[in-house]
C-alpha positions in Angstrom: -29.9 -100.4 5.8 -31.1 -97.1 7.0 -32.3 -94.8 4.2 -30.3 -91.5 4.6 -31.7 -88.2 3.2 -29.9 -87.1 0.1 -27.1 -84.5 0.5 -27.9 -81.3 -1.3 -25.3 -80.3 -3.9 -23.0 -77.5 -2.9 -23.4 -74.2 -4.8 -20.7 -73.4 -7.2 -17.9 -71.3 -5.6 -18.0 -67.7 -7.0 -15.3 -66.2 -4.8 -17.7 -63.5 -3.6 -19.2 -63.1 -0.2 -22.7 -64.3 0.1 -23.8 -61.4 2.4 -23.9 -57.9 0.9 -21.1 -55.6 2.1 -22.3 -52.2 3.2 -21.0 -49.3 1.0 -19.4 -46.5 2.9 -20.9 -43.1 2.4 -19.0 -40.8 0.0 -16.9 -38.3 1.8 -16.5 -35.0 0.1 -12.9 -34.2 -0.8 -11.4 -31.3 1.1 -10.6 -28.1 -0.9 -7.3 -28.3 -2.6 -4.8 -25.8 -1.2 -3.9 -23.0 -3.6 -6.6 -23.9 -6.1 -9.5 -21.4 -6.1 -13.0 -22.8 -6.8 -12.5 -26.2 -5.1 -14.3 -24.9 -2.0 -18.1 -24.7 -2.7 -18.1 -21.4 -0.8 -15.8 -19.9 -3.3 -18.2 -20.6 -6.1 -20.9 -18.4 -4.6 -21.1 -15.1 -6.6 -20.1 -12.0 -4.7 -22.9 -9.5 -4.5 -22.9 -6.1 -2.8 -20.5 -3.6 -1.6 -19.9 -5.0 1.9 -19.8 -8.6 0.7 -17.0 -7.7 -1.7 -15.1 -5.8 1.0 -15.3 -8.8 3.3 -14.4 -11.2 0.6 -11.2 -9.3 -0.4 -10.1 -9.4 3.2 -11.2 -12.9 4.3 -11.6 -14.9 1.1 -9.2 -13.7 -1.6 -9.3 -17.1 -3.3 -13.0 -16.5 -3.8 -12.3 -13.1 -5.5 -9.7 -14.7 -7.7 -12.0 -17.4 -8.8 -15.0 -15.1 -9.4 -12.8 -12.9 -11.6 -12.5 -15.8 -14.0 -16.2 -16.4 -14.2 -19.0 -14.8 -16.3 -19.7 -12.1 -13.7 -16.2 -10.7 -13.7 -17.1 -7.3 -15.2 -19.7 -6.6 -12.4 -17.2 -7.7 -9.8 -14.5 -5.5 -11.3 -16.7 -2.4 -11.1 -17.7 -3.3 -7.6 -14.1 -3.4 -6.5 -13.5 -0.1 -8.3 -16.4 1.3 -6.4 -14.9 0.1 -3.1 -11.6 1.7 -4.0 -13.2 5.0 -5.0 -15.4 5.2 -1.8 -12.6 4.3 0.5 -10.2 6.7 -1.2 -12.7 9.5 -0.8 -13.2 8.8 2.8 -9.5 8.6 3.6 -8.9 11.8 1.6 -11.5 13.5 3.8 -9.3 12.6 6.8 -6.3 14.0 5.0 -8.1 17.2 4.3 -8.9 17.8 8.0 -5.3 18.7 8.5 -5.6 22.0 6.7 -9.4 22.3 6.5 -11.1 24.8 4.1 -11.1 23.8 0.5 -8.9 20.8 1.3 -11.9 19.1 2.8 -13.2 18.4 -0.7 -10.1 18.9 -2.8 -7.9 16.3 -1.0 -10.5 13.5 -1.4 -10.9 14.2 -5.1 -7.2 14.3 -5.7 -6.4 11.1 -3.7 -9.2 9.1 -5.3 -8.6 10.5 -8.8 -4.8 10.0 -8.6 -5.2 6.4 -7.4 -7.6 5.4 -10.1 -5.6 7.3 -12.8 -2.4 5.6 -11.7 -4.1 2.2 -12.1 -5.3 3.1 -15.6 -1.9 4.4 -16.6 0.0 1.3 -15.5 -2.7 -1.2 -16.7 -1.3 -1.6 -20.3 2.2 -2.4 -19.1 0.9 -5.0 -16.6 -1.1 -6.8 -19.3 2.0 -6.9 -21.6 4.1 -8.3 -18.8 1.4 -10.9 -18.1 1.3 -12.0 -21.8 5.1 -12.2 -21.9 5.1 -14.4 -18.8 2.8 -16.9 -20.5 -0.2 -16.3 -18.2 -3.4 -17.7 -19.4 -5.3 -14.5 -18.8 -7.5 -12.0 -20.5 -7.5 -8.2 -20.3 -10.7 -8.3 -18.3 -9.1 -10.6 -15.7 -6.0 -8.3 -15.4 -8.4 -5.3 -14.9 -10.1 -7.2 -12.2 -6.8 -7.9 -10.4 -5.8 -4.3 -10.6 -9.2 -3.3 -9.2 -8.7 -5.8 -6.4 -5.3 -4.2 -5.7 -6.8 -0.8 -5.4 -9.7 -2.0 -3.4 -7.6 -3.8 -0.8 -5.1 -0.9 -0.6 -7.9 1.6 0.2 -9.7 -0.6 2.6 -6.5 -0.9 4.6 -6.1 2.9 4.5 -9.5 3.2 6.0 -8.2 1.1 8.9 -5.5 3.6 9.4 -7.8 6.6 9.1 -8.6 7.1 12.8 -4.9 7.1 13.7 -4.3 9.7 10.9 -7.1 11.9 12.1 -5.8 12.0 15.7 -2.4 13.2 14.4 -3.9 15.7 12.0 -5.7 17.3 14.9 -2.8 17.4 17.2 0.2 18.5 15.1 1.0 21.5 12.8 4.0 19.8 11.1 3.4 19.2 7.4 6.5 17.0 7.2 5.5 14.8 10.1 2.0 14.3 8.6 3.5 13.6 5.2 5.8 10.9 6.5 2.9 9.3 8.5 0.6 9.2 5.4 3.4 7.8 3.3 4.1 5.1 5.8 0.4 4.1 5.9 0.3 4.0 2.1 3.4 1.9 1.9 1.9 -0.7 4.2 -1.4 -0.8 2.4 0.3 -1.0 -1.1 2.4 -3.9 0.1 -0.6 -6.0 1.0 -2.3 -4.9 -2.3 0.7 -6.1 -4.3 0.6 -9.5 -2.5 -3.0 -9.8 -3.6 -2.0 -9.0 -7.1 0.9 -11.5 -7.2 -1.1 -14.3 -5.7 -3.9 -13.7 -8.1 -1.5 -14.1 -11.1 -0.2 -17.3 -9.6 -3.7 -18.7 -10.0 -3.4 -17.8 -13.7 -0.1 -19.7 -14.1 1.8 -16.5 -14.7 5.6 -16.9 -14.3 6.6 -13.3 -14.0 10.1 -13.7 -12.6 11.4 -10.1 -12.3 8.6 -8.7 -14.5 6.2 -8.1 -11.7 8.8 -6.5 -9.5 9.6 -4.1 -12.4 5.9 -3.3 -12.8 5.5 -2.8 -9.0 8.4 -0.2 -9.1 6.7 1.6 -12.1 3.4 1.7 -10.3 4.8 3.0 -7.1 6.8 5.7 -8.9 3.6 6.8 -10.7 1.8 7.0 -7.4 4.6 9.1 -5.9 4.7 11.4 -8.9 0.9 12.0 -8.5 1.7 13.5 -5.1 3.6 16.2 -6.9 1.4 16.5 -10.0 -1.8 17.0 -7.9 -0.2 19.1 -5.1 -1.2 20.4 -2.7 -2.8 17.3 -1.2 -1.9 17.8 2.5 -1.1 21.5 2.7 -2.8 24.6 1.1 -2.2 26.8 -1.9 -3.8 29.6 -3.7 -4.1 27.4 -6.8 -6.1 24.1 -6.9 -3.4 22.5 -9.1 0.2 23.5 -9.6 1.3 25.6 -12.5 4.9 24.5 -12.2 6.2 21.0 -13.2 8.2 19.3 -10.5 9.6 15.9 -9.7 8.3 14.3 -6.6 11.7 14.2 -4.9 12.1 17.9 -5.4 8.6 18.6 -4.0 9.3 16.4 -0.9 12.7 18.0 -0.3 11.1 21.5 -0.3 8.2 20.3 1.9 10.5 18.7 4.5 12.5 22.0 4.6 9.5 23.9 5.9 10.1 23.8 9.6 8.2 26.8 11.0 4.5 26.4 11.7 3.6 29.4 9.6 5.0 27.8 6.5 4.0 24.3 7.3 0.6 24.7 5.7 1.6 26.3 2.5 
C-alpha cells in the first residue's frame, strides 16, 4: 500500500473570521440642532469688540453657550460696551436733525435711557425666569439682557444712514419721530427674539410671562422718550421740568405742523 501523508487536524471553529476586519474611521457627530456647545466653533471664547458684534449677528448659539461658561462676566460687559457705543453713534445721527447741543445731548440721552431701561427691568425678568423653572443664574440673565441691548443697537446702526438722509432732507419733527420709532420697533423685535431663544436654552418655560415682561420693557423705553425729552427736537432746558406721560408728549409733538414749531 502507498503511504499517504498524514492529514493535519482542523483548527477548532471559533466563529470569528481568520482575517482582520478593517475598522472604519470614527466620524464626528454633527452638531445637535438647538443645543449650544455641540459645535466646536461655539466653544471658542469670544474676545474683542468686533468678534462679539459678529457673533451676536451670525452665531447667537455661541453667545448663549459662552454666557453659561466661566468668562460670562467679561462677555456681558463686552456686550454692554457694544450697546453703549452703538447707541451713542445712533444718537449722534438723531442729533443731526436739530444740531447744536443735540449733537451731544441726544447721544447721551439715548444711550443712558437704553441702559437705564435694561437695569430697571432686569429684576422683574429674573423673577419671571425663576418662576418659570429656568435653570439660570442672575449673571446669565444679565448677559441675555446685555445681548438684547447689543443686538438692538447694532441693528439701529444699520438703519443710521437712512435716518441721516431723512434728517437732512425734512423739517418735520413728527415724520422723523415716526421714522425713528419704526426703526426702534424693528430692532427691538429682533432683540426680543434673541432673548427668548436664549431662555429656551436654559429650559425656561415662560408661557405668557415673557410677553408680559416684553410689554413692560417696551413701555419703560417709551416713557424714557418723555422723561428725557427733548431727544429729537430742541428746548431751552436740557431735561424737562414737567412730568408727562409719553402718549401726551407724542400727541403734542404730532400736533406741531408748522416748520417754525417743529423743532421746539
